[in-house]
C-alpha positions, -999 to +999 in steps of 0.1 A: +000+000+000+029+024+007+041+017-028+007+029-041+012+061-021+046+066-037+032+061-071+002+084-064+025+112-054+047+109-085+017+106-108+004+136-089+028+157-110+012+144-141-022+151-127-012+187-121-003+190-158-037+176-168-054+200-144-036+230-161-049+221-195-083+206-188-094+228-159-075+261-161-068+264-199-100+245-209-079+227-236-086+190-241-050+179-245-044+143-255-006+147-258-002+134-223-001+097-234+029+104-256+047+131-236+047+109-205+066+082-223+088+108-239+099+119-204+105+083-194+124+075-226+147+106-225+153+102-187+162+064-190+183+069-221+204+096-205+209+076-173+221+046-194+244+070-213+260+080-180+244+113-172+234+123-136+199+113-126+189+149-118+201+160-153+183+131-170+151+139-151+152+176-160+158+166-196+127+144-195+107+174-183+121+195-211+113+169-237+077+167-224+075+205-227+087+203-263+059+179-270+034+203-256+050+231-277+043+210-309+007+205-299+004+243-292+019+253-325-003+228-344-034+243-328-026+280-327-005+285-358-018+256-379-055+261-369-059+224-361-086+213-337-073+209-301-083+173-299-068+164-333-036+184-326-030+164-294-038+131-312-014+139-340+014+147-316+007+116-295+009+094-326+041+110-338+057+106-303+052+068-304+078+066-333+100+093-318+100+075-284+111+043-301+139+062-318+150+076-285+149+043-267+162+022-295+139-006-284+106-011-267+119-015-232+149+000-214+158-016-180+174+006-153+179-020-126+218-017-126+218+020-131+221+048-105+188+066-104+171+092-081+157+063-060+189+042-058+197+054-023+163+046-010+162+013-028+196+002-015+186+012+021+154-008+018+134+024+023+115+025-011+078+020-006+082+031+031+070+061+051+104+077+044+099+076+007+063+087+010+075+117+031+102+127+006+078+124-024+051+143-005+076+172-001+084+170-038+048+170-048+040+199-023+069+219-038+055+216-073+020+222-061+030+255-045+050+264-076+019+260-097-002+280-072+024+308-073+025+308-111-013+310-114-014+340-092+011+359-114+000+382-142+009+356-167-009+329-148-040+352-145-038+357-183-037+319-186-068+315-165-086+342-184-078+325-217-096+294-204-125+314-189-132+338-217-108+338-247-125+366-266-125+389-236-088+385-228-079+389-265-098+422-265-075+433-237-045+429-259-033+395-246-020+370-271-041+339-265-019+319-288+010+326-265-009+317-233-022+285-249+013+274-260+027+284-226+000+264-208+006+233-229+044+235-225+042+238-187+015+210-185+035+185-206+068+194-189+051+183-156+039+151-174+074+144-188+089+150-154+065+125-139+073+100-166+111+103-160+106+097-123+082+068-128+108+051-151+134+054-124+111+043-096+099+012-115+134+005-129+125+006-166+110+027-194+085+010-217+070+022-250+035+014-237+037+030-203+018+061-213-012+043-230-044+054-215-027+077-190-050+106-198-078+087-182-058+083-150-050+120-151-087+129-155-096+104-128-072+121-104-085+155-111-122+146-109-118+124-078-097+150-061-122+178-068-150+155-056-131+150-023-120+187-019-143+212-035-129+247-035-123+274-061-091+286-045-061+273-064-042+262-033-070+238-025-077+229-061-041+218-068-040+200-034-072+182-045-055+170-077-026+155-058-049+139-032-070+126-061-039+110-077-030+092-044-067+081-039-068+068-075-036+047-070-048+034-037-081+023-053-062+006-081-040-012-055-070-023-035-086-037-067-055-057-074-054-070-039-090-081-041-082-104-071-089-082-101-068-090-132-042-064-141-057-064-176-089-049-160-072-018-148-082+003-178-118-007-173-116+001-136-101+035-144-130+043-168-155+032-141-138+055-116-140+085-138-177+078-146-185+074-109-166+106-100-186+125-126-220+111-117-218+110-079-217+148-074-247+151-097-265+125-077-256+144-045-272+175-060-303+156-069-305+143-033-302+177-019-329+190-042-352+162-032-345+168+005-354+205+000-386+196-017-396+173+011-388+200+037-410+225+018-438+200+016-436+192+053-435+229+060-467+234+039-484+205+057-475+219+091-487+254+080-521+240+067-526+221+100-519+253+120-544+272+099-571+245+103-565+245+141 
């Protein structure tokens, strides 16, 4: 279970990236499935080539950001639909990632990674590793909160809220979209590079369907912590990522087949989307009952 917490915190960085595009920028970016693997491929390849783990991890984040840049340029300068732009970049990245890796799977078991010290000390998947990764996730969460409260971050929010209005104020929405996509996919690539080092390998298929996990993390987190303030919204995303991974781990421990995980992910997203609406309906029904009871009491008092 502690391993699930570790993974949830690392994937929380990816979820923060998904939150920036889907919630803040209102951009349905499907580049994530490709840029995550790109970050893992670049990070693993550089570590095998002898580079320092921190440098390799940073390079994975930069590579993810470049993938977001391509999607942004396809949409803003090429006039391509956001969904299609993300899909085109994602498809292209599959071949690019194979080129970077040289093969479908790169093992890192004998290489020095960010987690080698913890692994050698037997502290991986322990409260020590959970605490360290929680600090890392908190640092990036606060950085995102800070950015969203800067003038540039406010322009990014305005682009997602009302693109025509912010364009009329002289802000280049093309620039804000590209910037948002670059930052988002940089976080995704960073998460991919860290996951590759945590698991001990980078695989060409490790990003398939990841956008569903990202959306699940965002939706579950916002269902657990509902607030419009960014400090709570970003916290909700990280909490949602941890909750998602814990649920997946519990499903595996209860005997579910690993091949069912994509189905379980889809069900979780559907449930997270529907449950709040069901809650609203219940509150409306409860209010109607209260009104009816109040009317009955009032009528009885009038008759008396």
